[in-house]
C-alpha positions, 0 to 999 in steps of 0.5 A: 277688506284683503291686505297684503303682508309683506316682511321688512328691513327695518334694520341692518343687521342679523337676520333674527333682529332685520325683519319685521312684518307689516300689514299695508293696502294691495297695490292697485292697478297701474298702466304696463304692469302686472299685479300678481297674488304670489305663493311664496318668494325666492331668497337670493345672496342680493338679499343677504347683503342688503339685510346687511348694508352692503348692497348699494342698489337696495333702496333704504331702510324700511324697505322690502327686498325680494326679486322673483315670486311665483303666483296667480294674477289678480287682473286680466294682463298682456304677457308677450303680446297675448291677453292671458286671463287672471288667475294664470299662474306666473314667475314674476321678476319686481325691482324689490318689493318681493318679500310680499304677498302681492307683488307689482311686475313691469308686463315686461318681467312676467312669464306664464309658467305650468300648473305642475311647475314645482315653487322652488323650482320656478323660483330658480327660473328668475334670479339664478337662471336668468343670470346663469344663461345672460353669463353663458349664453349671450356674454360669452360663447362656449364650444366643446374644447374649452375648459371653464371654471365655475366658483361656488359650483353648488349654489343656485347661480353655481348650479345653474351654471353648470347645467347649462354648460353642460350641454355645451359639452366644455370641461367643467371645473366647479368649487365648493366646501365640503365632500358632500358638496363637492358630490352634488356638483360632480351629479350635476355635471362638473369634471374636476371638482376643487375643494376651496378649505383643502386646496385652492383651485388656481394651484390645481387649474395649473398642474391640469392645464399648465400654461395653457390656462383656463377659457372662462371663469364664472367669478361670484365671490369678487376680490382676490377670487377675482384676480386670481382667476383672470390670472388663471386664464389662458390666451383668449380668456375672459372672466365673467364677474356676478357677484362679490360674496368675499365681503360677506364675512362678518366685522365691519361692512366698510373694512371688509369693502376696502378689503374687497377692493384692494384684492380684486387688483389693479387692471391694465387694458394693456394686459387684456390687449396683449393676451386678449382677454376679456372682463365682464360683468354682469348686474341683471338688475341694472339690465332688467331696469335699461335692457328689459327686452333682454329680460323678457327673452331670457325669462322665457328662455329658461322657461322653455328649457324646463318645459324641454326638460334640459334643465333641473333646478334643484331646491335646496330647501322651502321654508314658510314665511315665518321661518323668513329669519332661518332661511337667511341663516341657511344661506348665510351660512354656505350650508345650502344648495340649489334654490331656497324658497319660501311660501306663504 
């Protein structure tokens, strides 16, 4: 009888010591859910944080993390009100459990995809492009005259944001940490590429825009980056925070979290009111939990954009499942660009 294989995080810490491959029964059918036999899964920065014990939403160890999978439905299922046959190729969003050969996904978080969609590109559409789409298309409005900053623009969500923003015709500022990544983000559509290792983004923005300031900041770093991004906004500006990568910097987790909280700074509603500014937080896990209809329409929207060739996910690496630790280390090293995929 066929079994399911899953990579469990059994201890927090280094990628080489954290994972254990286990065999278990394949999930049984469940009303409102779809069983998917997977080709592969994606890795996101939240997985790195979960492995290090820094992600408060992650289940206690031992646990299987991972949000996105590509595979084929095991049973006849209903998606978007339509019946699809067993064996239909789909993109599936799961609340953890993605590092597995079989997943059980809410039927509202599954989208059929074309047979010719590459694995890595399909996986990028789940967490990364859905997050970017929700941030840039639903939480704020972007106009051609806007000046917009994308932190970590060479990453998965950063790449997605730049591509989505380029469609709006705005001026895009992006940060990256090497000459190669600066060239990469320029190719994606960044107008002002900033090497954060050599110059600070706030200084560049001040030099370019003076007192006008930025219209929108998309921040995945948190801490000081978020605080300074808020200060770089002009009147009517908005900052959208969707991550806190600053805390993954080595040392003790508790100290990193305290430092992160301190670096965010203190804000008052008066600051927002007087300058007509807005702070917006995005956590797609909680959106999926409490507003599944948002996730449904977002997944459909990004798949449709891929079909229309209006977006082109970049795959920065593809690893075999036996190289899971190496894939984690590659992302953690900040050398990666685009989506990192893992195939069974």
